[in-house]
PDB file of the backbone (N, CA, C, O) and the ligand in Angstrom, with CONECT records:
HET     ZN  A 101       1
ATOM      1  N   MET A   1     133.396 146.252  91.815  1.00  0.00           N
ATOM      2  CA  MET A   1     133.160 145.122  92.726  1.00  0.00           C
ATOM      3  C   MET A   1     131.666 145.024  93.047  1.00  0.00           C
ATOM      4  O   MET A   1     131.033 146.020  93.396  1.00  0.00           O
ATOM      5  N   ALA A   2     131.129 143.851  92.929  1.00  0.00           N
ATOM      6  CA  ALA A   2     129.695 143.682  93.184  1.00  0.00           C
ATOM      7  C   ALA A   2     129.475 142.485  94.103  1.00  0.00           C
ATOM      8  O   ALA A   2     130.177 141.478  94.014  1.00  0.00           O
ATOM      9  N   VAL A   3     128.501 142.612  94.975  1.00  0.00           N
ATOM     10  CA  VAL A   3     128.151 141.486  95.840  1.00  0.00           C
ATOM     11  C   VAL A   3     127.151 140.602  95.111  1.00  0.00           C
ATOM     12  O   VAL A   3     126.096 141.070  94.681  1.00  0.00           O
ATOM     13  N   VAL A   4     127.479 139.344  94.974  1.00  0.00           N
ATOM     14  CA  VAL A   4     126.542 138.415  94.357  1.00  0.00           C
ATOM     15  C   VAL A   4     126.225 137.308  95.349  1.00  0.00           C
ATOM     16  O   VAL A   4     126.983 137.045  96.282  1.00  0.00           O
ATOM     17  N   TRP A   5     125.102 136.676  95.126  1.00  0.00           N
ATOM     18  CA  TRP A   5     124.660 135.576  95.997  1.00  0.00           C
ATOM     19  C   TRP A   5     124.612 134.308  95.172  1.00  0.00           C
ATOM     20  O   TRP A   5     124.234 134.327  94.001  1.00  0.00           O
ATOM     21  N   HIS A   6     124.999 133.207  95.792  1.00  0.00           N
ATOM     22  CA  HIS A   6     124.988 131.937  95.087  1.00  0.00           C
ATOM     23  C   HIS A   6     123.766 131.123  95.481  1.00  0.00           C
ATOM     24  O   HIS A   6     123.399 131.067  96.655  1.00  0.00           O
ATOM     25  N   GLY A   7     123.146 130.498  94.506  1.00  0.00           N
ATOM     26  CA  GLY A   7     121.991 129.657  94.797  1.00  0.00           C
ATOM     27  C   GLY A   7     121.523 128.947  93.551  1.00  0.00           C
ATOM     28  O   GLY A   7     121.476 129.526  92.466  1.00  0.00           O
ATOM     29  N   GLY A   8     121.171 127.669  93.720  1.00  0.00           N
ATOM     30  CA  GLY A   8     120.642 126.917  92.594  1.00  0.00           C
ATOM     31  C   GLY A   8     121.612 126.785  91.442  1.00  0.00           C
ATOM     32  O   GLY A   8     121.201 126.652  90.289  1.00  0.00           O
ATOM     33  N   GLY A   9     122.908 126.821  91.748  1.00  0.00           N
ATOM     34  CA  GLY A   9     123.899 126.574  90.717  1.00  0.00           C
ATOM     35  C   GLY A   9     124.274 127.790  89.890  1.00  0.00           C
ATOM     36  O   GLY A   9     125.003 127.652  88.907  1.00  0.00           O
ATOM     37  N   ARG A  10     123.797 128.993  90.256  1.00  0.00           N
ATOM     38  CA  ARG A  10     124.256 130.190  89.554  1.00  0.00           C
ATOM     39  C   ARG A  10     124.290 131.371  90.508  1.00  0.00           C
ATOM     40  O   ARG A  10     124.022 131.223  91.700  1.00  0.00           O
ATOM     41  N   ARG A  11     124.622 132.553  89.977  1.00  0.00           N
ATOM     42  CA  ARG A  11     124.798 133.710  90.836  1.00  0.00           C
ATOM     43  C   ARG A  11     123.666 134.700  90.639  1.00  0.00           C
ATOM     44  O   ARG A  11     123.143 134.843  89.533  1.00  0.00           O
ATOM     45  N   TRP A  12     123.287 135.385  91.709  1.00  0.00           N
ATOM     46  CA  TRP A  12     122.165 136.320  91.680  1.00  0.00           C
ATOM     47  C   TRP A  12     122.566 137.627  92.340  1.00  0.00           C
ATOM     48  O   TRP A  12     123.531 137.684  93.102  1.00  0.00           O
ATOM     49  N   PHE A  13     121.811 138.677  92.037  1.00  0.00           N
ATOM     50  CA  PHE A  13     122.128 139.991  92.602  1.00  0.00           C
ATOM     51  C   PHE A  13     121.441 140.235  93.933  1.00  0.00           C
ATOM     52  O   PHE A  13     121.843 141.126  94.682  1.00  0.00           O
ATOM     53  N   THR A  14     120.398 139.448  94.241  1.00  0.00           N
ATOM     54  CA  THR A  14     119.737 139.627  95.525  1.00  0.00           C
ATOM     55  C   THR A  14     119.722 138.314  96.287  1.00  0.00           C
ATOM     56  O   THR A  14     119.729 137.229  95.706  1.00  0.00           O
ATOM     57  N   ARG A  15     119.701 138.449  97.612  1.00  0.00           N
ATOM     58  CA  ARG A  15     119.647 137.278  98.458  1.00  0.00           C
ATOM     59  C   ARG A  15     118.370 136.479  98.193  1.00  0.00           C
ATOM     60  O   ARG A  15     118.381 135.249  98.141  1.00  0.00           O
ATOM     61  N   ARG A  16     117.259 137.226  98.027  1.00  0.00           N
ATOM     62  CA  ARG A  16     115.976 136.558  97.817  1.00  0.00           C
ATOM     63  C   ARG A  16     115.999 135.686  96.551  1.00  0.00           C
ATOM     64  O   ARG A  16     115.510 134.557  96.559  1.00  0.00           O
ATOM     65  N   ALA A  17     116.567 136.220  95.479  1.00  0.00           N
ATOM     66  CA  ALA A  17     116.619 135.464  94.228  1.00  0.00           C
ATOM     67  C   ALA A  17     117.454 134.200  94.400  1.00  0.00           C
ATOM     68  O   ALA A  17     117.093 133.133  93.902  1.00  0.00           O
ATOM     69  N   ALA A  18     118.572 134.331  95.109  1.00  0.00           N
ATOM     70  CA  ALA A  18     119.446 133.169  95.325  1.00  0.00           C
ATOM     71  C   ALA A  18     118.754 132.118  96.179  1.00  0.00           C
ATOM     72  O   ALA A  18     118.855 130.920  95.915  1.00  0.00           O
ATOM     73  N   GLU A  19     118.045 132.584  97.214  1.00  0.00           N
ATOM     74  CA  GLU A  19     117.335 131.642  98.092  1.00  0.00           C
ATOM     75  C   GLU A  19     116.230 130.920  97.338  1.00  0.00           C
ATOM     76  O   GLU A  19     116.065 129.709  97.489  1.00  0.00           O
ATOM     77  N   ASN A  20     115.469 131.654  96.525  1.00  0.00           N
ATOM     78  CA  ASN A  20     114.403 131.027  95.746  1.00  0.00           C
ATOM     79  C   ASN A  20     114.966 130.006  94.766  1.00  0.00           C
ATOM     80  O   ASN A  20     114.390 128.933  94.583  1.00  0.00           O
ATOM     81  N   ALA A  21     116.085 130.336  94.138  1.00  0.00           N
ATOM     82  CA  ALA A  21     116.690 129.413  93.178  1.00  0.00           C
ATOM     83  C   ALA A  21     117.155 128.147  93.877  1.00  0.00           C
ATOM     84  O   ALA A  21     117.005 127.044  93.351  1.00  0.00           O
ATOM     85  N   GLU A  22     117.720 128.313  95.067  1.00  0.00           N
ATOM     86  CA  GLU A  22     118.198 127.148  95.816  1.00  0.00           C
ATOM     87  C   GLU A  22     117.018 126.273  96.255  1.00  0.00           C
ATOM     88  O   GLU A  22     117.095 125.045  96.210  1.00  0.00           O
ATOM     89  N   ALA A  23     115.929 126.921  96.678  1.00  0.00           N
ATOM     90  CA  ALA A  23     114.735 126.170  97.069  1.00  0.00           C
ATOM     91  C   ALA A  23     114.175 125.401  95.872  1.00  0.00           C
ATOM     92  O   ALA A  23     113.787 124.240  95.998  1.00  0.00           O
ATOM     93  N   ARG A  24     114.136 126.065  94.694  1.00  0.00           N
ATOM     94  CA  ARG A  24     113.665 125.394  93.484  1.00  0.00           C
ATOM     95  C   ARG A  24     114.535 124.189  93.153  1.00  0.00           C
ATOM     96  O   ARG A  24     114.035 123.143  92.739  1.00  0.00           O
ATOM     97  N   ARG A  25     115.849 124.349  93.340  1.00  0.00           N
ATOM     98  CA  ARG A  25     116.754 123.241  93.046  1.00  0.00           C
ATOM     99  C   ARG A  25     116.439 122.051  93.960  1.00  0.00           C
ATOM    100  O   ARG A  25     116.390 120.907  93.509  1.00  0.00           O
ATOM    101  N   LEU A  26     116.225 122.338  95.256  1.00  0.00           N
ATOM    102  CA  LEU A  26     115.919 121.272  96.206  1.00  0.00           C
ATOM    103  C   LEU A  26     114.605 120.583  95.835  1.00  0.00           C
ATOM    104  O   LEU A  26     114.509 119.357  95.893  1.00  0.00           O
ATOM    105  N   ILE A  27     113.589 121.374  95.451  1.00  0.00           N
ATOM    106  CA  ILE A  27     112.287 120.804  95.097  1.00  0.00           C
ATOM    107  C   ILE A  27     112.388 119.992  93.810  1.00  0.00           C
ATOM    108  O   ILE A  27     111.831 118.899  93.708  1.00  0.00           O
ATOM    109  N   ASN A  28     113.102 120.538  92.831  1.00  0.00           N
ATOM    110  CA  ASN A  28     113.181 119.868  91.531  1.00  0.00           C
ATOM    111  C   ASN A  28     113.953 118.561  91.582  1.00  0.00           C
ATOM    112  O   ASN A  28     113.875 117.755  90.654  1.00  0.00           O
ATOM    113  N   LYS A  29     114.705 118.341  92.670  1.00  0.00           N
ATOM    114  CA  LYS A  29     115.384 117.056  92.823  1.00  0.00           C
ATOM    115  C   LYS A  29     114.381 115.914  92.888  1.00  0.00           C
ATOM    116  O   LYS A  29     114.662 114.786  92.482  1.00  0.00           O
ATOM    117  N   ARG A  30     113.168 116.246  93.426  1.00  0.00           N
ATOM    118  CA  ARG A  30     112.141 115.216  93.554  1.00  0.00           C
ATOM    119  C   ARG A  30     111.062 115.358  92.489  1.00  0.00           C
ATOM    120  O   ARG A  30     110.000 114.746  92.595  1.00  0.00           O
ATOM    121  N   CYS A  31     111.328 116.165  91.458  1.00  0.00           N
ATOM    122  CA  CYS A  31     110.364 116.383  90.381  1.00  0.00           C
ATOM    123  C   CYS A  31     110.258 115.135  89.515  1.00  0.00           C
ATOM    124  O   CYS A  31     111.257 114.502  89.175  1.00  0.00           O
ATOM    125  N   GLU A  32     109.015 114.798  89.167  1.00  0.00           N
ATOM    126  CA  GLU A  32     108.805 113.624  88.312  1.00  0.00           C
ATOM    127  C   GLU A  32     108.063 114.002  87.043  1.00  0.00           C
ATOM    128  O   GLU A  32     107.436 113.155  86.406  1.00  0.00           O
ATOM    129  N   CYS A  33     108.134 115.288  86.673  1.00  0.00           N
ATOM    130  CA  CYS A  33     107.508 115.724  85.428  1.00  0.00           C
ATOM    131  C   CYS A  33     108.125 114.975  84.248  1.00  0.00           C
ATOM    132  O   CYS A  33     109.306 114.629  84.260  1.00  0.00           O
ATOM    133  N   ASP A  34     107.309 114.736  83.242  1.00  0.00           N
ATOM    134  CA  ASP A  34     107.788 113.989  82.088  1.00  0.00           C
ATOM    135  C   ASP A  34     107.227 114.612  80.816  1.00  0.00           C
ATOM    136  O   ASP A  34     106.035 114.915  80.746  1.00  0.00           O
ATOM    137  N   ASN A  35     108.066 114.802  79.822  1.00  0.00           N
ATOM    138  CA  ASN A  35     107.607 115.401  78.566  1.00  0.00           C
ATOM    139  C   ASN A  35     106.809 114.430  77.701  1.00  0.00           C
ATOM    140  O   ASN A  35     106.151 114.837  76.744  1.00  0.00           O
ATOM    141  N   GLY A  36     106.871 113.167  78.040  1.00  0.00           N
ATOM    142  CA  GLY A  36     106.172 112.174  77.255  1.00  0.00           C
ATOM    143  C   GLY A  36     106.881 111.889  75.933  1.00  0.00           C
ATOM    144  O   GLY A  36     107.845 112.569  75.579  1.00  0.00           O
ATOM    145  N   ASP A  37     106.411 110.905  75.223  1.00  0.00           N
ATOM    146  CA  ASP A  37     106.954 110.611  73.899  1.00  0.00           C
ATOM    147  C   ASP A  37     105.805 110.183  72.988  1.00  0.00           C
ATOM    148  O   ASP A  37     104.646 110.500  73.253  1.00  0.00           O
ATOM    149  N   ALA A  38     106.126 109.474  71.933  1.00  0.00           N
ATOM    150  CA  ALA A  38     105.110 109.103  70.954  1.00  0.00           C
ATOM    151  C   ALA A  38     104.004 108.250  71.577  1.00  0.00           C
ATOM    152  O   ALA A  38     102.869 108.257  71.100  1.00  0.00           O
ATOM    153  N   PHE A  39     104.332 107.521  72.634  1.00  0.00           N
ATOM    154  CA  PHE A  39     103.366 106.584  73.211  1.00  0.00           C
ATOM    155  C   PHE A  39     102.818 107.040  74.551  1.00  0.00           C
ATOM    156  O   PHE A  39     101.704 106.679  74.930  1.00  0.00           O
ATOM    157  N   THR A  40     103.615 107.848  75.278  1.00  0.00           N
ATOM    158  CA  THR A  40     103.208 108.284  76.609  1.00  0.00           C
ATOM    159  C   THR A  40     102.822 109.758  76.587  1.00  0.00           C
ATOM    160  O   THR A  40     103.584 110.578  76.076  1.00  0.00           O
ATOM    161  N   PRO A  41     101.680 110.109  77.119  1.00  0.00           N
ATOM    162  CA  PRO A  41     101.314 111.542  77.184  1.00  0.00           C
ATOM    163  C   PRO A  41     102.178 112.260  78.210  1.00  0.00           C
ATOM    164  O   PRO A  41     102.669 111.636  79.150  1.00  0.00           O
ATOM    165  N   PRO A  42     102.374 113.589  78.037  1.00  0.00           N
ATOM    166  CA  PRO A  42     103.165 114.332  79.012  1.00  0.00           C
ATOM    167  C   PRO A  42     102.528 114.281  80.389  1.00  0.00           C
ATOM    168  O   PRO A  42     101.308 114.175  80.516  1.00  0.00           O
ATOM    169  N   TYR A  43     103.354 114.356  81.412  1.00  0.00           N
ATOM    170  CA  TYR A  43     102.864 114.209  82.778  1.00  0.00           C
ATOM    171  C   TYR A  43     103.446 115.318  83.643  1.00  0.00           C
ATOM    172  O   TYR A  43     104.653 115.557  83.623  1.00  0.00           O
ATOM    173  N   THR A  44     102.583 116.000  84.407  1.00  0.00           N
ATOM    174  CA  THR A  44     103.054 117.013  85.353  1.00  0.00           C
ATOM    175  C   THR A  44     102.969 116.437  86.755  1.00  0.00           C
ATOM    176  O   THR A  44     101.902 116.012  87.196  1.00  0.00           O
ATOM    177  N   CYS A  45     104.090 116.424  87.447  1.00  0.00           N
ATOM    178  CA  CYS A  45     104.127 115.777  88.759  1.00  0.00           C
ATOM    179  C   CYS A  45     103.403 116.616  89.810  1.00  0.00           C
ATOM    180  O   CYS A  45     103.065 117.775  89.569  1.00  0.00           O
ATOM    181  N   GLY A  46     103.174 116.030  90.951  1.00  0.00           N
ATOM    182  CA  GLY A  46     102.440 116.690  92.029  1.00  0.00           C
ATOM    183  C   GLY A  46     103.108 117.954  92.522  1.00  0.00           C
ATOM    184  O   GLY A  46     102.432 118.831  93.059  1.00  0.00           O
ATOM    185  N   LEU A  47     104.422 118.076  92.354  1.00  0.00           N
ATOM    186  CA  LEU A  47     105.133 119.257  92.829  1.00  0.00           C
ATOM    187  C   LEU A  47     104.884 120.466  91.939  1.00  0.00           C
ATOM    188  O   LEU A  47     105.011 121.602  92.397  1.00  0.00           O
ATOM    189  N   HIS A  48     104.530 120.243  90.671  1.00  0.00           N
ATOM    190  CA  HIS A  48     104.388 121.358  89.740  1.00  0.00           C
ATOM    191  C   HIS A  48     102.985 121.516  89.173  1.00  0.00           C
ATOM    192  O   HIS A  48     102.753 122.346  88.294  1.00  0.00           O
ATOM    193  N   LYS A  49     102.061 120.729  89.672  1.00  0.00           N
ATOM    194  CA  LYS A  49     100.696 120.776  89.133  1.00  0.00           C
ATOM    195  C   LYS A  49     100.004 122.082  89.510  1.00  0.00           C
ATOM    196  O   LYS A  49      99.287 122.669  88.700  1.00  0.00           O
ATOM    197  N   ASP A  50     100.223 122.534  90.742  1.00  0.00           N
ATOM    198  CA  ASP A  50      99.498 123.681  91.285  1.00  0.00           C
ATOM    199  C   ASP A  50     100.466 124.832  91.552  1.00  0.00           C
ATOM    200  O   ASP A  50     101.322 124.732  92.432  1.00  0.00           O
ATOM    201  N   ALA A  51     100.334 125.934  90.789  1.00  0.00           N
ATOM    202  CA  ALA A  51     101.287 127.050  90.905  1.00  0.00           C
ATOM    203  C   ALA A  51     101.232 127.702  92.285  1.00  0.00           C
ATOM    204  O   ALA A  51     102.261 128.099  92.832  1.00  0.00           O
ATOM    205  N   VAL A  52     100.019 127.809  92.848  1.00  0.00           N
ATOM    206  CA  VAL A  52      99.881 128.447  94.162  1.00  0.00           C
ATOM    207  C   VAL A  52     100.564 127.613  95.227  1.00  0.00           C
ATOM    208  O   VAL A  52     101.311 128.133  96.056  1.00  0.00           O
ATOM    209  N   LYS A  53     100.300 126.304  95.199  1.00  0.00           N
ATOM    210  CA  LYS A  53     100.938 125.419  96.180  1.00  0.00           C
ATOM    211  C   LYS A  53     102.437 125.384  95.973  1.00  0.00           C
ATOM    212  O   LYS A  53     103.203 125.296  96.932  1.00  0.00           O
ATOM    213  N   ASN A  54     102.854 125.452  94.718  1.00  0.00           N
ATOM    214  CA  ASN A  54     104.284 125.420  94.418  1.00  0.00           C
ATOM    215  C   ASN A  54     104.976 126.650  95.003  1.00  0.00           C
ATOM    216  O   ASN A  54     106.070 126.537  95.555  1.00  0.00           O
ATOM    217  N   ALA A  55     104.346 127.832  94.887  1.00  0.00           N
ATOM    218  CA  ALA A  55     104.913 129.053  95.450  1.00  0.00           C
ATOM    219  C   ALA A  55     104.996 128.952  96.964  1.00  0.00           C
ATOM    220  O   ALA A  55     105.983 129.367  97.572  1.00  0.00           O
ATOM    221  N   ARG A  56     103.944 128.395  97.571  1.00  0.00           N
ATOM    222  CA  ARG A  56     103.916 128.227  99.024  1.00  0.00           C
ATOM    223  C   ARG A  56     105.027 127.266  99.463  1.00  0.00           C
ATOM    224  O   ARG A  56     105.719 127.503 100.453  1.00  0.00           O
ATOM    225  N   ARG A  57     105.181 126.170  98.696  1.00  0.00           N
ATOM    226  CA  ARG A  57     106.196 125.172  99.017  1.00  0.00           C
ATOM    227  C   ARG A  57     107.597 125.788  98.912  1.00  0.00           C
ATOM    228  O   ARG A  57     108.477 125.504  99.725  1.00  0.00           O
ATOM    229  N   THR A  58     107.787 126.645  97.882  1.00  0.00           N
ATOM    230  CA  THR A  58     109.082 127.292  97.713  1.00  0.00           C
ATOM    231  C   THR A  58     109.389 128.208  98.896  1.00  0.00           C
ATOM    232  O   THR A  58     110.505 128.205  99.415  1.00  0.00           O
ATOM    233  N   ARG A  59     108.383 129.000  99.327  1.00  0.00           N
ATOM    234  CA  ARG A  59     108.565 129.886 100.486  1.00  0.00           C
ATOM    235  C   ARG A  59     108.940 129.095 101.729  1.00  0.00           C
ATOM    236  O   ARG A  59     109.845 129.471 102.474  1.00  0.00           O
ATOM    237  N   LEU A  60     108.227 127.991 101.938  1.00  0.00           N
ATOM    238  CA  LEU A  60     108.470 127.141 103.106  1.00  0.00           C
ATOM    239  C   LEU A  60     109.878 126.565 103.065  1.00  0.00           C
ATOM    240  O   LEU A  60     110.575 126.522 104.079  1.00  0.00           O
ATOM    241  N   MET A  61     110.284 126.127 101.890  1.00  0.00           N
ATOM    242  CA  MET A  61     111.606 125.550 101.695  1.00  0.00           C
ATOM    243  C   MET A  61     112.695 126.564 102.046  1.00  0.00           C
ATOM    244  O   MET A  61     113.687 126.228 102.692  1.00  0.00           O
ATOM    245  N   VAL A  62     112.493 127.816 101.610  1.00  0.00           N
ATOM    246  CA  VAL A  62     113.458 128.879 101.923  1.00  0.00           C
ATOM    247  C   VAL A  62     113.546 129.075 103.422  1.00  0.00           C
ATOM    248  O   VAL A  62     114.640 129.125 103.984  1.00  0.00           O
ATOM    249  N   ALA A  63     112.387 129.188 104.080  1.00  0.00           N
ATOM    250  CA  ALA A  63     112.357 129.496 105.500  1.00  0.00           C
ATOM    251  C   ALA A  63     112.926 128.364 106.342  1.00  0.00           C
ATOM    252  O   ALA A  63     113.600 128.610 107.343  1.00  0.00           O
ATOM    253  N   MET A  64     112.658 127.110 105.938  1.00  0.00           N
ATOM    254  CA  MET A  64     113.048 125.972 106.779  1.00  0.00           C
ATOM    255  C   MET A  64     114.442 125.448 106.497  1.00  0.00           C
ATOM    256  O   MET A  64     115.158 125.043 107.413  1.00  0.00           O
ATOM    257  N   PHE A  65     114.833 125.455 105.212  1.00  0.00           N
ATOM    258  CA  PHE A  65     116.071 124.759 104.885  1.00  0.00           C
ATOM    259  C   PHE A  65     117.144 125.648 104.281  1.00  0.00           C
ATOM    260  O   PHE A  65     118.326 125.491 104.586  1.00  0.00           O
ATOM    261  N   VAL A  66     116.739 126.585 103.424  1.00  0.00           N
ATOM    262  CA  VAL A  66     117.752 127.369 102.720  1.00  0.00           C
ATOM    263  C   VAL A  66     118.372 128.417 103.633  1.00  0.00           C
ATOM    264  O   VAL A  66     119.595 128.509 103.737  1.00  0.00           O
ATOM    265  N   ARG A  67     117.524 129.216 104.301  1.00  0.00           N
ATOM    266  CA  ARG A  67     118.032 130.326 105.091  1.00  0.00           C
ATOM    267  C   ARG A  67     118.834 129.887 106.323  1.00  0.00           C
ATOM    268  O   ARG A  67     119.906 130.440 106.567  1.00  0.00           O
ATOM    269  N   PRO A  68     118.354 128.914 107.104  1.00  0.00           N
ATOM    270  CA  PRO A  68     119.108 128.549 108.308  1.00  0.00           C
ATOM    271  C   PRO A  68     120.511 128.029 108.017  1.00  0.00           C
ATOM    272  O   PRO A  68     121.439 128.318 108.773  1.00  0.00           O
ATOM    273  N   THR A  69     120.685 127.279 106.954  1.00  0.00           N
ATOM    274  CA  THR A  69     122.005 126.705 106.700  1.00  0.00           C
ATOM    275  C   THR A  69     122.954 127.752 106.130  1.00  0.00           C
ATOM    276  O   THR A  69     124.153 127.712 106.403  1.00  0.00           O
ATOM    277  N   THR A  70     122.428 128.692 105.336  1.00  0.00           N
ATOM    278  CA  THR A  70     123.183 129.757 104.679  1.00  0.00           C
ATOM    279  C   THR A  70     124.330 129.223 103.828  1.00  0.00           C
ATOM    280  O   THR A  70     125.191 129.980 103.382  1.00  0.00           O
ATOM    281  N   ARG A  71     124.331 127.934 103.613  1.00  0.00           N
ATOM    282  CA  ARG A  71     125.403 127.370 102.793  1.00  0.00           C
ATOM    283  C   ARG A  71     125.176 127.722 101.318  1.00  0.00           C
ATOM    284  O   ARG A  71     126.112 127.959 100.555  1.00  0.00           O
ATOM    285  N   ALA A  72     123.874 127.745 100.952  1.00  0.00           N
ATOM    286  CA  ALA A  72     123.551 127.940  99.542  1.00  0.00           C
ATOM    287  C   ALA A  72     123.690 129.401  99.121  1.00  0.00           C
ATOM    288  O   ALA A  72     124.280 129.706  98.085  1.00  0.00           O
ATOM    289  N   ALA A  73     123.140 130.297  99.935  1.00  0.00           N
ATOM    290  CA  ALA A  73     123.073 131.693  99.499  1.00  0.00           C
ATOM    291  C   ALA A  73     124.104 132.535 100.235  1.00  0.00           C
ATOM    292  O   ALA A  73     123.743 133.427 101.002  1.00  0.00           O
ATOM    293  N   LEU A  74     125.337 132.270 100.017  1.00  0.00           N
ATOM    294  CA  LEU A  74     126.391 133.053 100.646  1.00  0.00           C
ATOM    295  C   LEU A  74     126.804 134.205  99.736  1.00  0.00           C
ATOM    296  O   LEU A  74     127.028 134.014  98.541  1.00  0.00           O
ATOM    297  N   PRO A  75     126.902 135.408 100.316  1.00  0.00           N
ATOM    298  CA  PRO A  75     127.349 136.527  99.491  1.00  0.00           C
ATOM    299  C   PRO A  75     128.852 136.427  99.252  1.00  0.00           C
ATOM    300  O   PRO A  75     129.612 136.086 100.158  1.00  0.00           O
ATOM    301  N   GLN A  76     129.260 136.718  98.060  1.00  0.00           N
ATOM    302  CA  GLN A  76     130.682 136.686  97.762  1.00  0.00           C
ATOM    303  C   GLN A  76     131.032 137.901  96.931  1.00  0.00           C
ATOM    304  O   GLN A  76     130.365 138.212  95.945  1.00  0.00           O
ATOM    305  N   GLU A  77     132.088 138.583  97.342  1.00  0.00           N
ATOM    306  CA  GLU A  77     132.529 139.751  96.597  1.00  0.00           C
ATOM    307  C   GLU A  77     133.344 139.296  95.394  1.00  0.00           C
ATOM    308  O   GLU A  77     134.231 138.450  95.500  1.00  0.00           O
ATOM    309  N   GLU A  78     133.020 139.877  94.265  1.00  0.00           N
ATOM    310  CA  GLU A  78     133.752 139.481  93.050  1.00  0.00           C
ATOM    311  C   GLU A  78     134.431 140.681  92.439  1.00  0.00           C
ATOM    312  O   GLU A  78     133.872 141.776  92.389  1.00  0.00           O
ATOM    313  N   GLN A  79     135.632 140.463  91.981  1.00  0.00           N
ATOM    314  CA  GLN A  79     136.362 141.527  91.263  1.00  0.00           C
ATOM    315  C   GLN A  79     135.909 141.524  89.821  1.00  0.00           C
ATOM    316  O   GLN A  79     135.904 140.495  89.146  1.00  0.00           O
ATOM    317  N   GLU A  80     135.525 142.715  89.364  1.00  0.00           N
ATOM    318  CA  GLU A  80     135.120 142.784  87.949  1.00  0.00           C
ATOM    319  C   GLU A  80     136.273 143.312  87.116  1.00  0.00           C
ATOM    320  O   GLU A  80     136.144 143.448  85.900  1.00  0.00           O
TER     321      GLU A  80
HETATM  322 ZN    ZN A 101     107.643 118.401  88.377  1.00  0.00          ZN2+
END
């Protein structure tokens, strides 16, 4: 039997990993990155342009929205 945490649409072994995944999912909902095609060059949206700011935004998202609700990262015991 192992305790797993749910977040961002999959299961994780630590609460922190689940919270980060859930925060990423929330942020990526507003992502406008584009791979481009033959005519349009690839585009990196404002949310993913800066890795440092992105990490800060993810931390903030966890602290403000993911952790208080606890809906996303609930531990669940699973039978193996
Ligand atoms: Zn993006």
